[in-house]
Residue frames as qw, qx, qy, qz and C-alpha x, y, z in Angstrom:
[[0.065, -0.786, 0.597, 0.144, 88.33, 58.21, 23.37],
 [0.968, 0.230, -0.081, -0.065, 90.15, 55.38, 21.57],
 [0.579, -0.509, 0.566, 0.290, 93.41, 53.40, 22.08],
 [0.710, 0.667, -0.081, -0.209, 95.05, 53.39, 18.62],
 [0.638, 0.539, -0.501, 0.226, 98.76, 52.37, 19.01],
 [0.792, -0.608, 0.020, 0.051, 100.96, 50.76, 21.54],
 [0.310, 0.695, -0.604, 0.237, 104.63, 50.91, 22.59],
 [0.916, -0.257, -0.303, 0.056, 106.02, 47.84, 24.22],
 [0.537, -0.791, 0.262, 0.132, 108.63, 47.75, 26.92],
 [0.186, 0.753, -0.609, -0.164, 112.25, 47.59, 25.82],
 [0.011, -0.307, 0.951, 0.040, 113.12, 44.12, 24.50],
 [0.398, 0.281, 0.813, -0.319, 109.47, 43.02, 24.39],
 [0.290, 0.331, -0.320, -0.839, 108.55, 44.27, 20.87],
 [0.478, 0.035, -0.737, -0.477, 107.14, 40.88, 19.84],
 [0.076, 0.064, 0.854, -0.510, 105.55, 39.97, 23.18],
 [0.406, -0.413, -0.603, -0.549, 101.90, 38.86, 23.40],
 [0.407, -0.444, -0.645, 0.470, 101.72, 39.76, 27.10],
 [0.030, -0.853, -0.295, -0.429, 99.51, 42.78, 27.71],
 [0.583, -0.771, -0.074, 0.247, 101.43, 43.55, 30.93],
 [0.633, -0.195, 0.264, 0.701, 104.52, 44.35, 28.76],
 [0.256, 0.779, 0.316, 0.478, 102.82, 47.30, 27.04],
 [0.434, -0.130, -0.252, 0.855, 104.69, 50.44, 28.13],
 [0.131, 0.359, 0.112, -0.917, 102.53, 53.19, 26.61],
 [0.334, 0.510, 0.778, 0.149, 99.29, 53.50, 24.67],
 [0.026, 0.064, 0.259, 0.964, 98.38, 56.21, 22.10],
 [0.140, 0.609, 0.699, -0.348, 94.98, 57.74, 23.06],
 [0.044, 0.178, 0.411, 0.893, 93.00, 59.74, 20.47],
 [0.304, -0.606, -0.611, -0.409, 89.74, 61.65, 20.82],
 [0.487, -0.675, -0.367, 0.415, 90.80, 63.68, 23.87],
 [0.028, 0.994, 0.018, -0.101, 92.04, 67.23, 24.37],
 [0.075, -0.785, 0.601, 0.132, 95.70, 66.23, 24.32],
 [0.982, 0.169, -0.035, -0.074, 96.09, 63.08, 22.15],
 [0.224, 0.714, -0.647, 0.149, 99.33, 61.19, 22.54],
 [0.665, 0.060, -0.723, 0.179, 101.12, 58.39, 24.30],
 [0.557, -0.624, 0.226, -0.500, 100.22, 57.68, 27.98],
 [0.077, 0.337, -0.898, 0.271, 101.96, 55.38, 30.41],
 [0.504, -0.279, -0.774, -0.263, 99.83, 52.41, 31.42],
 [0.325, -0.318, -0.657, 0.601, 99.90, 53.40, 35.05],
 [0.138, 0.153, 0.031, -0.978, 98.40, 56.84, 34.10],
 [0.488, -0.100, -0.577, -0.647, 95.73, 55.15, 32.11],
 [0.419, -0.281, -0.837, 0.212, 95.01, 52.78, 35.02],
 [0.123, -0.298, -0.456, 0.829, 94.44, 55.77, 37.32],
 [0.286, 0.109, -0.208, -0.929, 92.35, 57.57, 34.82],
 [0.510, -0.140, -0.719, -0.451, 90.13, 54.51, 34.16],
 [0.285, -0.321, -0.780, 0.455, 89.59, 53.88, 37.90],
 [0.078, 0.392, 0.292, -0.869, 88.09, 57.48, 38.04],
 [0.495, 0.444, -0.163, -0.729, 86.42, 57.39, 34.60],
 [0.535, -0.003, 0.843, 0.052, 85.37, 53.66, 33.91],
 [0.551, 0.449, 0.681, 0.177, 84.65, 52.61, 30.32],
 [0.162, 0.892, 0.023, -0.421, 85.71, 55.93, 28.84],
 [0.078, 0.626, -0.660, -0.409, 88.40, 54.48, 26.54],
 [0.916, 0.245, 0.270, -0.168, 87.79, 51.85, 23.81],
 [0.517, -0.255, 0.645, 0.502, 90.17, 49.85, 21.60],
 [0.411, 0.594, -0.185, -0.667, 90.03, 51.16, 18.04],
 [0.155, 0.137, -0.919, -0.334, 89.34, 47.68, 16.66],
 [0.713, -0.170, -0.210, -0.647, 85.88, 46.20, 16.09],
 [0.197, -0.709, -0.618, -0.276, 83.94, 45.42, 18.23],
 [0.041, 0.639, -0.197, 0.743, 85.58, 48.33, 20.12],
 [0.686, -0.462, -0.538, 0.164, 85.96, 46.76, 23.55],
 [0.305, -0.932, 0.056, -0.187, 86.39, 48.85, 26.58],
 [0.463, 0.413, -0.594, 0.512, 89.91, 49.35, 28.07],
 [0.724, -0.635, -0.213, -0.166, 89.88, 48.21, 31.73],
 [0.095, -0.757, 0.558, -0.325, 92.21, 48.78, 34.64],
 [0.945, -0.103, -0.309, -0.002, 94.06, 45.78, 36.00],
 [0.280, -0.794, 0.526, -0.121, 96.69, 44.92, 38.62],
 [0.655, 0.335, -0.676, 0.047, 99.34, 42.25, 38.22],
 [0.836, -0.366, -0.396, 0.103, 100.08, 39.67, 40.91],
 [0.586, -0.066, -0.275, 0.759, 103.04, 41.92, 41.92],
 [0.104, -0.761, -0.383, 0.513, 100.77, 45.09, 42.24],
 [0.211, -0.166, 0.395, 0.879, 101.86, 46.64, 38.92],
 [0.429, 0.605, 0.320, -0.589, 99.21, 48.85, 37.38],
 [0.125, -0.090, 0.725, 0.672, 98.31, 48.03, 33.70],
 [0.599, 0.325, 0.136, -0.719, 95.32, 48.08, 31.38],
 [0.251, 0.047, 0.929, 0.268, 93.70, 45.38, 29.26],
 [0.411, -0.049, -0.373, -0.831, 90.72, 45.22, 26.93],
 [0.713, -0.047, 0.391, -0.580, 87.39, 43.75, 27.92],
 [0.317, -0.146, 0.916, 0.198, 87.45, 40.02, 27.12],
 [0.690, 0.378, -0.028, -0.617, 85.62, 38.84, 24.01],
 [0.960, 0.163, 0.213, -0.081, 85.77, 35.90, 21.58],
 [0.519, 0.734, -0.410, 0.155, 89.41, 36.63, 20.55],
 [0.881, -0.101, -0.313, 0.340, 92.38, 34.60, 21.74],
 [0.509, 0.059, -0.191, 0.837, 94.64, 37.61, 22.23],
 [0.095, -0.695, -0.377, 0.605, 93.89, 40.85, 24.04],
 [0.460, 0.797, 0.346, 0.183, 92.67, 43.41, 21.48],
 [0.150, -0.943, 0.204, 0.214, 95.22, 45.96, 22.70],
 [0.553, -0.381, 0.628, 0.394, 97.95, 43.64, 21.36],
 [0.562, 0.496, 0.590, 0.299, 96.38, 43.81, 17.89],
 [0.119, 0.970, 0.058, -0.203, 97.02, 47.55, 17.66],
 [0.634, 0.663, -0.210, 0.337, 99.96, 48.91, 15.57],
 [0.730, -0.556, -0.024, 0.397, 103.25, 48.81, 17.48],
 [0.372, 0.872, -0.173, 0.267, 105.87, 51.51, 17.22]]
């Protein structure tokens, strides 16, 4: 499965903070569409490394918790400065 697009939280459309992603479009599954980051967090805890970012080198999407306990997801770190999820098209 691949993460292909993101929706940011209201008022955060130009943010470069991965925690401000609201929903992510997932393709390659039985019901493609937008999923809340907390739903993806729970899914990835049960199915690790099953979703990749649709940008080369196709890093894995990983579950993460903020310092306030908020569930979110991020991409596996690589040699890029910004998280690869933030490079996906925004709607």
